[in-house]
C-alpha positions in Angstrom: 31.6 47.6 -36.3 33.3 49.8 -33.0 33.0 53.5 -34.1 33.8 56.8 -32.4 32.3 59.9 -32.3 35.2 62.2 -31.8 39.1 62.0 -32.4 40.5 59.3 -30.1 43.9 58.8 -28.1 46.1 56.3 -29.9 47.4 54.4 -26.8 44.2 54.4 -24.9 42.4 53.1 -27.9 44.9 50.2 -28.5 44.7 49.3 -24.8 41.0 49.2 -24.9 40.9 47.3 -28.2 43.6 44.8 -27.3 41.5 44.3 -24.0 37.8 43.9 -25.7 39.3 41.4 -28.2 41.0 39.5 -25.9 38.2 38.8 -23.5 35.7 38.1 -26.6 38.3 35.5 -27.1 39.0 34.0 -24.0 35.9 34.6 -22.4 33.5 33.9 -25.0 31.7 37.2 -24.2 29.1 39.0 -26.5 30.8 42.2 -28.5 28.7 44.2 -26.0 29.7 42.4 -23.0 33.4 42.4 -23.9 33.3 46.3 -24.8 31.6 47.0 -21.6 34.2 44.9 -19.6 37.0 46.7 -21.3 35.7 50.2 -20.7 35.3 49.4 -17.0 39.1 48.2 -17.0 40.1 51.4 -18.9 38.3 53.4 -16.9 40.0 51.8 -13.7 43.3 53.2 -14.8 44.2 56.6 -13.0 45.5 57.9 -16.1 42.3 57.2 -18.7 39.6 58.0 -15.7 38.5 61.5 -17.9 35.7 60.2 -20.6 37.7 61.5 -23.2 40.0 58.3 -23.3 36.8 55.9 -22.9 33.3 57.4 -24.0 33.3 58.2 -27.7 33.3 54.4 -28.7 29.9 53.1 -29.9 29.1 49.7 -31.0 27.5 49.4 -34.3 25.4 46.7 -36.3 25.5 43.3 -35.0 26.3 43.5 -31.2 26.0 39.7 -30.1 
Protein backbone atom coordinates (compact mmCIF):
# COMPACT_ATOMS: atom_id res chain seq x y z
CA UNK A 1 0.00 0.00 0.00
CA UNK A 2 1.25 3.46 -0.85
CA UNK A 3 0.03 6.07 1.63
CA UNK A 4 0.47 9.82 1.90
CA UNK A 5 1.34 11.88 4.94
CA UNK A 6 -0.51 15.02 3.74
CA UNK A 7 -2.77 16.07 0.84
CA UNK A 8 -1.04 15.72 -2.52
CA UNK A 9 -1.18 17.40 -5.92
CA UNK A 10 -3.12 15.41 -8.52
CA UNK A 11 -0.80 15.85 -11.51
CA UNK A 12 2.46 15.06 -9.73
CA UNK A 13 0.86 12.07 -8.00
CA UNK A 14 -0.42 10.72 -11.30
CA UNK A 15 3.04 11.16 -12.83
CA UNK A 16 4.74 9.46 -9.89
CA UNK A 17 2.38 6.48 -9.76
CA UNK A 18 2.36 5.91 -13.52
CA UNK A 19 6.16 5.94 -13.53
CA UNK A 20 6.36 3.66 -10.50
CA UNK A 21 4.00 1.04 -11.95
CA UNK A 22 5.65 1.20 -15.37
CA UNK A 23 9.10 0.61 -13.84
CA UNK A 24 7.75 -2.24 -11.74
CA UNK A 25 6.12 -3.92 -14.72
CA UNK A 26 8.77 -3.38 -17.39
CA UNK A 27 11.92 -3.71 -15.27
CA UNK A 28 10.69 -6.23 -12.69
CA UNK A 29 11.78 -4.03 -9.79
CA UNK A 30 10.63 -4.44 -6.21
CA UNK A 31 7.95 -1.99 -5.06
CA UNK A 32 10.48 -0.12 -2.95
CA UNK A 33 13.01 0.22 -5.78
CA UNK A 34 10.36 1.23 -8.31
CA UNK A 35 9.11 3.87 -5.88
CA UNK A 36 12.66 5.12 -5.24
CA UNK A 37 13.44 5.46 -8.94
CA UNK A 38 10.08 7.13 -9.64
CA UNK A 39 10.77 9.61 -6.82
CA UNK A 40 14.17 10.45 -8.29
CA UNK A 41 12.66 10.93 -11.75
CA UNK A 42 9.95 13.21 -10.34
CA UNK A 43 12.49 15.27 -8.37
CA UNK A 44 14.50 15.76 -11.57
CA UNK A 45 11.59 17.58 -13.22
CA UNK A 46 11.86 21.34 -12.62
CA UNK A 47 8.15 21.70 -11.81
CA UNK A 48 8.34 19.10 -9.03
CA UNK A 49 11.59 19.77 -7.17
CA UNK A 50 9.82 20.99 -4.02
CA UNK A 51 9.33 18.21 -1.40
CA UNK A 52 5.58 18.91 -1.39
CA UNK A 53 5.34 16.89 -4.61
CA UNK A 54 7.45 13.85 -3.76
CA UNK A 55 7.97 13.60 0.01
CA UNK A 56 4.51 12.64 1.34
CA UNK A 57 4.54 9.07 -0.01
CA UNK A 58 5.33 6.08 2.17
CA UNK A 59 5.23 2.43 1.18
CA UNK A 60 3.52 0.27 3.80
CA UNK A 61 3.08 -3.47 4.13
CA UNK A 62 4.82 -5.87 1.75
CA UNK A 63 7.42 -3.71 0.01
CA UNK A 64 9.01 -6.53 -2.04
